[in-house]
C-alpha positions as CSV (number, residue, x, y, z in Angstrom):
1,X,-36.1,-24.6,-23.2
2,X,-34.1,-27.3,-21.4
3,X,-33.4,-28.9,-24.8
4,X,-31.5,-25.8,-25.9
5,X,-29.4,-26.0,-22.7
6,X,-28.6,-29.6,-23.6
7,X,-27.7,-28.7,-27.1
8,X,-25.3,-26.0,-26.0
9,X,-23.9,-28.2,-23.2
10,X,-23.1,-31.0,-25.7
11,X,-21.3,-28.5,-27.9
12,X,-19.3,-27.3,-24.9
13,X,-18.2,-30.9,-24.2
14,X,-17.3,-31.5,-27.8
15,X,-15.3,-28.3,-28.1
16,X,-13.4,-29.1,-24.9
17,X,-12.5,-32.5,-26.3
18,X,-11.4,-30.9,-29.5
19,X,-9.2,-28.5,-27.5
20,X,-7.7,-31.5,-25.7
21,X,-6.8,-33.1,-29.0
22,X,-5.3,-29.9,-30.3
23,X,-3.2,-29.5,-27.1
24,X,-1.9,-33.0,-27.5
25,X,-0.9,-32.3,-31.1
26,X,1.0,-29.2,-30.1
27,X,2.6,-31.0,-27.2
28,X,3.8,-33.8,-29.5
29,X,4.9,-31.7,-32.5
30,X,8.5,-32.8,-32.0
31,X,7.9,-36.4,-30.6
32,X,9.6,-39.0,-32.7
33,X,9.4,-41.8,-30.1
34,X,6.3,-43.8,-29.0
35,X,5.5,-44.6,-25.4
36,X,7.8,-47.7,-25.5
37,X,10.8,-45.5,-26.5
38,X,10.8,-46.8,-30.1
39,X,11.3,-44.6,-33.1
40,X,7.8,-43.9,-34.3
41,X,6.9,-40.2,-35.1
42,X,3.7,-38.9,-33.6
43,X,0.8,-38.4,-36.1
44,X,-1.6,-35.6,-35.8
45,X,-5.0,-36.3,-34.4
46,X,-8.2,-34.7,-35.6
47,X,-11.8,-34.7,-34.1
48,X,-14.8,-35.6,-36.2
49,X,-18.2,-34.2,-35.0
50,X,-21.6,-35.8,-35.5
51,X,-25.1,-34.6,-34.8
52,X,-27.1,-36.0,-31.9
53,X,-26.4,-37.7,-28.7
54,X,-26.1,-41.4,-29.1
55,X,-26.0,-42.0,-25.3
56,X,-29.5,-40.4,-24.8
57,X,-30.9,-41.4,-28.2
58,X,-31.4,-37.7,-29.1
59,X,-31.0,-36.2,-32.5
60,X,-30.3,-32.8,-31.1
61,X,-26.9,-31.6,-30.1
62,X,-23.4,-32.7,-31.1
63,X,-21.0,-35.4,-30.1
64,X,-17.5,-36.6,-31.0
65,X,-17.9,-39.4,-33.6
66,X,-14.2,-40.2,-33.7
67,X,-10.7,-39.0,-33.1
68,X,-8.8,-39.9,-36.2
69,X,-5.1,-40.2,-36.8
70,X,-3.9,-38.2,-39.8
71,X,-2.2,-40.6,-42.2
72,X,-0.7,-37.8,-44.3
73,X,3.0,-37.6,-45.0
74,X,5.3,-36.9,-42.1
75,X,7.7,-34.0,-42.1
76,X,11.3,-34.7,-43.2
77,X,14.3,-33.0,-41.8
78,X,17.8,-33.4,-43.2
79,X,19.9,-34.9,-40.4
80,X,22.4,-37.3,-41.9
81,X,24.2,-37.8,-38.6
82,X,21.1,-39.1,-36.8
83,X,20.8,-42.8,-36.1
84,X,17.2,-42.5,-37.2
85,X,18.0,-41.0,-40.6
86,X,17.0,-42.9,-43.7
87,X,19.4,-43.7,-46.6
88,X,19.1,-40.2,-47.9
89,X,19.8,-38.6,-44.5
90,X,16.3,-37.5,-43.6
91,X,14.6,-38.1,-40.2
92,X,10.8,-38.2,-40.1
93,X,9.1,-35.9,-37.7
94,X,5.4,-35.5,-36.8
95,X,2.9,-34.0,-39.3
96,X,1.8,-31.3,-36.9
97,X,1.8,-27.7,-38.1
98,X,1.8,-25.2,-35.3
99,X,-0.1,-22.6,-37.3
100,X,-2.9,-24.9,-38.2
101,X,-3.2,-26.1,-34.6
102,X,-3.3,-22.5,-33.3
103,X,-6.0,-21.6,-35.8
104,X,-8.0,-24.7,-34.8
105,X,-7.6,-23.8,-31.2
106,X,-8.9,-20.3,-31.8
107,X,-11.9,-21.6,-33.7
108,X,-12.7,-24.1,-30.9
109,X,-12.4,-21.3,-28.3
110,X,-14.7,-19.0,-30.3
111,X,-17.2,-21.8,-30.7
112,X,-17.0,-22.5,-26.9
113,X,-17.6,-18.8,-26.2
114,X,-20.6,-18.7,-28.6
115,X,-22.2,-21.7,-26.8
116,X,-21.6,-20.0,-23.4
117,X,-23.4,-16.9,-24.8
118,X,-26.3,-19.1,-26.0
119,X,-26.6,-20.7,-22.6
120,X,-26.7,-17.2,-21.0
121,X,-29.4,-16.1,-23.4
122,X,-31.4,-19.3,-22.7
123,X,-31.1,-18.7,-19.0
124,X,-32.3,-15.1,-19.4
125,X,-35.3,-16.2,-21.4
126,X,-36.2,-18.8,-18.8
127,X,-35.9,-16.3,-16.0
128,X,-38.1,-13.8,-17.9
129,X,-40.7,-16.6,-18.5
130,X,-40.8,-17.4,-14.8
131,X,-41.2,-13.8,-13.9
132,X,-44.3,-13.6,-16.2
133,X,-45.8,-16.7,-14.5
134,X,-45.3,-15.3,-11.0
C-alpha cells in the first residue's frame, strides 16, 4: 500500500514542476531580453516525464526526465521602427502560445487532482484494513 502512496506522490511532484514551467512560459510570453538585458527572445520550455524514480532506484512512479527548450520558430511581429527589427521590419518574440499553455495548465491541474483522489482512496483502504486487524 505504501508503494501506491509513493507513486501518487511522485506524480504530484512532477505535475507541480510542470505547472512551474507552464507559469514561467506564460510569464515570459512577451520577454525579448535575456537576464543580461541583451536582445534574445525567450523560448518556450516543456517538461518530459519518465517512469520510475532514479533517486530511489525504483521502477514505479514518475519523474521529470528533462526540461527542454522549444527550438521551434519564434513569433514575428511587424515593427519597422524598432531597433530590434530585422531587415524586413520584423521583431522576433517568444514562441509561447497562451492558449496552449492554458490547456497544458488545465491538464496538469486535472492530473494533480486525480492523484490527490488516488491518495485519498489509498488512505481509506489502509484505514479499513487497520480496522479489520483491530
